[in-house]
C-alpha positions in Angstrom: -23.0 20.1 12.0 -21.7 16.8 11.4 -21.7 14.4 14.4 -18.7 12.7 15.7 -19.8 9.6 14.2 -20.4 10.8 10.8 -17.1 12.4 10.7 -15.6 9.6 11.6 -17.5 7.7 9.2 -16.0 10.5 6.5 -12.6 10.2 7.7 -12.3 6.4 7.0 -14.2 6.9 3.5 -11.6 9.6 2.5 -9.0 6.9 3.9 -10.6 4.5 1.8 -10.6 6.7 -1.4 -6.8 7.9 -0.9 -5.8 4.2 -1.0 -8.0 2.8 -3.5 -7.0 6.2 -6.2 -3.6 4.6 -5.7 -4.0 1.3 -6.2 -5.7 2.4 -9.8 -2.8 5.1 -10.4 -0.9 1.7 -10.9 1.9 2.3 -7.8 3.0 -0.4 -6.3 2.3 -1.0 -2.4 6.2 -0.1 -1.3 5.8 3.2 -3.5 2.5 4.0 -1.9 3.4 3.3 1.5 6.5 6.0 0.6 4.1 8.5 -0.6 2.0 8.3 2.7 4.5 8.0 5.0 3.6 4.6 6.3 5.4 0.9 6.9 4.3 -1.3 3.9 2.8 -3.7 6.3 0.8 -1.2 7.9 -0.8 -0.3 4.5 -0.8 -4.1 4.1 -2.7 -4.7 6.7 -4.9 -1.5 5.9 -5.5 -2.6 2.5 -6.4 -6.0 3.8 -9.5 -5.2 6.8 -10.4 -2.6 4.2 -10.8 -5.1 1.2 -9.2 -2.5 -1.1 -8.8 -4.3 -4.6 -4.7 -4.0 -5.5 -3.8 -5.2 -9.3 -0.4 -6.9 -9.1 2.1 -4.5 -10.8 5.9 -6.3 -10.3 6.6 -8.7 -7.6 10.1 -8.6 -6.3 12.2 -11.0 -8.7 15.3 -13.0 -8.1 18.1 -13.5 -10.1 18.8 -17.1 -11.5 22.9 -16.1 -11.5 24.6 -17.3 -8.0 25.6 -14.9 -5.8 29.1 -13.3 -6.3 31.8 -14.6 -3.5 35.0 -12.2 -2.5 37.6 -14.3 -2.7 40.7 -12.7 -0.6 
């Protein structure tokens, strides 16, 4: 039978492995946070604290065009 500390360690390993598998599957962090049902900031904190490598796939893009202004 597994002790409490062994169970906690296994649970953490499984969580890290799950997040790493999403990173390797080429999901963006935004997509992964929706799949996991958590906030993006919580996922970012988990990634940073557990030193998970997440390749940059795409980043937010700003438009070069000027915003359209409604004329009344």
